[in-house]
C-alpha positions in Angstrom: 86.4 55.8 111.1 87.6 54.6 114.5 90.7 56.1 116.1 92.7 55.7 119.3 93.4 58.4 121.8 96.2 58.3 124.3 95.3 60.1 127.4 97.0 60.8 130.8 94.7 60.2 133.7 95.2 60.3 137.5 98.8 60.1 138.6 100.8 59.1 135.5 98.5 56.4 134.2 98.2 56.2 130.4 95.1 54.8 128.7 94.1 54.3 125.1 90.4 55.0 124.4 88.5 54.8 121.2 86.6 57.6 119.6 84.9 58.4 116.3 86.5 60.8 113.9 84.2 63.8 113.7 84.3 67.1 112.0 85.2 70.4 113.4 86.9 73.7 112.6 90.3 75.0 113.4 89.8 77.7 116.0 93.1 79.2 115.0 92.4 82.7 116.2 91.0 81.6 119.5 93.0 81.1 122.7 94.6 77.7 123.2 92.6 75.3 125.2 94.9 74.5 128.1 92.2 73.2 130.5 93.5 69.6 130.3 97.2 70.4 129.6 99.2 71.5 126.6 97.7 69.7 123.6 99.9 67.8 121.2 98.8 65.1 118.7 100.3 62.0 117.2 99.2 60.0 114.1 100.6 56.5 113.9 99.9 53.3 111.9 98.5 51.1 114.7 96.6 48.9 112.3 97.2 47.6 108.8 100.4 46.2 107.4 102.5 49.0 108.9 101.3 48.4 112.5 104.6 46.7 113.3 106.1 50.2 113.1 103.3 52.1 114.8 103.4 49.8 117.8 107.1 50.4 118.3 106.5 54.2 117.9 103.6 54.2 120.4 105.9 52.8 123.1 108.4 55.6 122.4 105.7 58.3 122.7 104.4 56.8 126.0 107.9 56.8 127.5 108.6 60.4 126.3 105.2 61.6 127.7 105.9 60.0 131.0 109.4 61.5 131.2 108.1 65.0 130.2 105.2 65.0 132.7 107.3 63.4 135.4 109.8 66.3 135.2 107.2 69.1 135.4 105.5 69.0 132.0 105.4 72.3 130.2 106.4 74.7 133.0 104.0 73.1 135.4 101.2 72.2 133.0 101.0 68.5 131.9 101.7 67.7 128.2 98.4 66.2 126.9 98.9 63.7 124.0 96.1 62.6 121.7 97.0 59.6 119.6 95.2 58.7 116.4 95.4 55.5 114.4 95.9 56.3 110.7 95.9 52.7 109.6 98.5 52.1 106.9 97.2 54.1 104.0 97.0 57.7 102.9 93.2 58.3 103.4 93.6 57.2 107.0 96.5 59.5 107.6 94.7 62.4 106.0 91.6 61.9 108.2 93.7 61.5 111.3 95.7 64.7 110.6 92.5 66.7 109.9 90.9 65.4 113.1 93.9 66.3 115.2 94.2 69.8 113.7 90.5 70.4 114.3 91.0 69.3 117.8 93.3 72.2 118.4 96.7 70.5 118.9 99.8 72.7 118.8 101.9 70.1 116.9 101.8 66.7 115.4 104.1 63.6 115.6 103.8 61.4 112.5 102.7 59.9 110.3 104.4 56.5 110.3 105.0 56.0 106.5 106.6 58.3 104.0 103.8 57.4 101.6 101.4 58.8 104.1 103.5 61.8 104.8 103.4 63.0 101.2 99.6 62.9 101.4 99.0 64.2 104.9 101.8 66.6 105.6 100.4 69.2 103.0 97.3 69.3 105.2 99.3 70.4 108.2 101.4 72.8 106.1 98.2 74.5 104.7 96.8 74.8 108.2 100.0 76.0 109.8 100.6 73.1 112.2 104.1 71.9 113.1 104.9 68.3 112.2 107.9 66.3 113.5 108.2 63.1 111.6 109.6 60.2 113.5 110.2 57.7 110.7 109.8 59.3 107.2 113.1 58.8 105.4 112.1 59.4 101.8 113.7 62.3 99.9 111.6 65.5 99.9 109.7 65.2 103.2 110.9 68.5 104.9 110.7 70.3 101.5 106.8 70.0 101.7 106.9 73.3 103.7 108.0 75.4 106.6 105.9 73.4 109.1 107.3 70.0 108.3 110.4 68.6 110.0 111.8 65.1 110.8 114.1 63.4 113.3 114.5 60.4 111.0 117.6 60.8 108.9 116.9 60.5 105.2 117.8 57.4 103.3 120.5 59.1 101.2 122.5 59.4 104.5 121.8 56.0 105.9 121.4 53.5 103.1 124.9 53.6 101.6 126.5 52.7 104.9 125.1 49.2 104.7 126.6 48.8 101.2 130.0 49.9 102.5 129.8 47.4 105.3 128.8 44.5 103.0 131.9 45.2 100.8 134.1 45.2 103.9 132.7 41.8 105.0 133.1 40.4 101.5 135.5 42.5 99.4 135.0 40.2 96.4 131.3 41.0 95.8 130.6 41.4 92.1 126.9 40.9 91.3 124.1 42.6 93.1 120.3 42.0 92.7 117.9 44.7 93.8 114.3 44.3 95.0 111.9 47.2 95.8 108.1 47.8 96.2 107.1 50.0 93.2 103.9 51.2 94.9 105.6 52.6 98.0 107.2 56.1 98.2 109.8 55.0 100.8 110.8 52.0 98.7 111.1 53.8 95.4 113.1 56.6 97.0 115.5 54.3 98.8 116.1 51.9 96.0 117.4 54.8 93.8 119.9 55.7 96.6 120.9 52.0 97.0 121.4 51.6 93.2 123.5 54.8 93.0 125.7 53.6 95.9 126.1 50.2 94.2 127.2 51.8 91.0 129.7 54.1 92.7 131.3 50.9 94.2 131.5 49.2 90.8 128.5 46.9 91.5 126.0 47.7 88.7 122.8 45.7 89.6 122.5 42.6 87.4 118.7 42.7 87.9 116.1 45.0 89.5 113.0 43.2 90.6 109.8 45.2 91.3 107.2 44.0 93.9 104.0 45.3 95.4 103.5 46.2 99.1 100.8 43.5 99.6 102.7 40.7 97.7 103.1 37.5 99.6 104.6 35.2 97.0 107.8 36.3 95.4 108.8 33.1 93.6 108.8 34.6 90.1 110.9 37.6 91.0 113.3 35.5 93.1 113.7 32.9 90.4 114.5 35.7 87.8 117.0 37.2 90.2 118.8 33.9 91.1 119.3 33.1 87.4 121.7 36.1 87.4 123.8 34.4 90.1 124.0 37.4 92.5 126.3 37.4 95.5 124.6 40.4 97.1 120.9 41.2 97.4 119.6 44.6 98.3 116.1 45.2 99.5 114.0 48.3 99.9 110.8 46.8 101.4 108.6 47.2 104.4 108.8 44.7 107.3 106.1 42.2 106.3 106.8 41.9 102.6 110.6 42.2 103.2 110.5 39.5 105.8 108.5 37.1 103.6 110.9 37.8 100.7 114.0 37.0 102.8 112.4 33.7 103.9 111.6 32.7 100.4 115.0 33.8 99.1 116.7 31.4 101.6 114.2 28.6 101.0 115.0 28.9 97.3 118.7 28.5 97.9 120.2 31.9 98.1 123.1 31.8 100.5 124.8 35.2 100.0 124.7 38.5 101.9 121.4 40.5 102.1 121.3 44.2 102.8 118.0 45.8 103.8 116.9 49.4 104.1 115.2 51.2 106.9 111.8 49.6 106.3 113.1 46.4 107.9 114.7 48.2 110.9 112.5 46.6 113.5 112.5 43.5 115.7 109.1 42.8 114.3 110.7 41.1 111.3 111.9 38.2 113.5 108.6 36.3 113.6 108.3 36.8 109.8 111.6 35.7 108.4 112.5 33.7 111.6 115.9 31.9 111.3 116.4 33.3 107.8 116.7 36.8 109.2 120.2 35.8 110.5 123.0 37.8 108.9 120.8 40.6 107.5 122.7 43.9 107.3 120.9 47.1 108.1 122.2 50.7 108.6 120.7 52.4 111.7 120.3 55.9 113.1 120.1 54.6 116.7 122.4 52.5 118.8 121.4 51.2 122.3 125.2 51.3 123.0 125.5 55.0 122.6 127.0 56.2 125.9 125.2 59.5 126.7 123.1 60.6 129.6 120.0 61.0 127.3 120.3 57.5 125.9 121.0 56.1 129.3 117.8 57.5 130.7 115.9 56.3 127.7 117.3 52.8 128.0 116.5 52.6 131.7 112.9 53.7 131.1 112.4 51.3 128.2 113.9 48.2 129.9 111.8 48.9 133.0 108.7 48.4 130.9 109.9 45.7 128.5 111.5 43.1 130.8 115.0 44.2 129.9 114.6 44.1 126.1 116.7 46.4 123.9 114.7 49.3 122.3 114.4 49.4 118.5 115.3 52.4 116.4 111.6 53.4 115.8 110.9 53.6 119.5 113.9 55.8 120.0 113.0 58.1 117.1 109.4 58.5 118.3 110.6 59.3 121.8 112.9 61.9 120.3 110.2 63.5 118.2 108.0 64.1 121.3 111.0 65.2 123.3 111.8 67.8 120.7 108.3 69.2 120.8 108.2 69.2 124.6 111.5 71.1 124.9 110.5 73.6 122.3 107.1 74.2 123.9 108.8 74.7 127.3 111.2 77.3 125.8 108.4 79.0 123.9 106.1 79.2 126.9 108.8 80.8 129.0 109.3 83.5 126.4 105.7 84.0 125.3 103.2 82.3 127.6 100.9 80.0 125.8 98.0 81.2 128.0 98.2 84.5 126.2 98.6 83.3 122.7 96.3 82.4 119.9 96.5 78.9 118.4 97.6 80.2 115.0 100.4 82.4 116.4 101.6 79.7 118.9 101.8 77.1 116.2 104.0 79.3 114.0 106.2 80.4 116.9 106.5 76.7 118.0 107.8 75.7 114.6 110.4 78.4 114.6 111.4 77.3 118.1 111.7 73.6 117.1 114.0 74.5 114.2 116.2 76.8 116.3 116.9 74.3 119.1 119.7 71.8 119.8 118.6 68.6 121.5 120.3 65.9 123.6 118.4 62.8 122.6 118.7 59.0 122.5 119.9 59.4 119.0 122.7 61.7 120.2 122.8 65.4 119.7 120.5 66.6 116.9 119.4 69.9 115.5 117.7 71.0 112.3 118.4 72.8 109.1 116.2 75.8 108.3 114.1 73.5 106.1 113.5 71.0 108.9 116.0 68.3 107.9 117.6 66.6 110.9 121.3 67.1 111.5 122.7 64.0 113.2 126.4 63.1 113.6 126.4 59.4 114.4 125.1 56.4 112.4 125.7 52.6 112.7 125.4 49.3 110.9 124.0 46.2 112.5 123.8 42.6 111.5 120.8 40.5 112.7 121.8 37.6 115.0 118.9 35.2 115.5 118.6 33.0 118.6 118.9 29.2 118.1 115.1 28.8 118.1 114.8 31.2 115.3 111.9 33.2 116.8 113.8 36.1 118.4 117.1 37.9 117.9 119.0 41.1 118.1 120.6 43.8 116.0 124.4 43.3 116.7 126.3 46.5 116.0 129.3 46.1 113.8 132.4 48.1 114.8 
């Protein structure tokens, strides 16, 4: 299997090289190899149907790595990041996690999808390697074990906010139709939360339509839903299938409000649903309008490399994940020098350090529960506003 590796060479230059996934053993009781810097790994979906998320995340990691090494790295040593492509399935994530752990990394960022996390995270837990998940929102991720944490707020916190906003925009909503991908862990977890929130607001779903991740034609499910005359549609889908479903919903005549979950929280939906993305409601864990020094620095760095574009949530969360690891490593190295530690001991101490810290990030101030769940105080709801040409747009925050 071919993977990608993100390396720092020369004076700040980042390159992505390809290598073959090989075998190796975890030299856990050996000293940490610090010859090229302090080793950290990341596993992202850079290919497959989830690559629209992985590419956003890769940008966030590159920015965080540049920031960390530009400000002295880990007490004078550069942070060395190896990036592996997991593809968009569980076997790819398992193989990439195993490769990274055998390589001797101190911690991992990833994987991209909750479905992958439920498969790959237990590997890291068994091997005693800290994981900071940048985008896994399904219920039960941190509960996999002590070494698993996340900076992505779980769906139970985020999803109901969009339902509340829809009811404020249109107080007379009565009939909700629900769509979710039944073969995806994120979708099945989030739809349960959405359906509970609807019922609590007196909006029992009039129909629940099940899809598959790789579906492209949704006419049967849409026709069945529209026969129930819904005035609100709620989606728990990934970007590609969700974007296609929205386009087909509008083409088949649905004119009401659409609420989508975190799977569609990326500008990469714009080319898929195009003009039909307009008006879509999505709750978010990141706001580019957050007025803090940490977010200001992140915005400046992102815009300098993107022609002034606004960073998406997934980029901010990936940046935050590596920021957390970097700050925890710096604190740990000051207290217990990494040069004198074994890999196994350093990994365990690093996980404890991650969980004990408070971090000023682009997401705002965050910290963790003892089980690795992120504690974040501010969340937002945005509505997609497409440009006249229907090919690009923005997430307009609703006050």
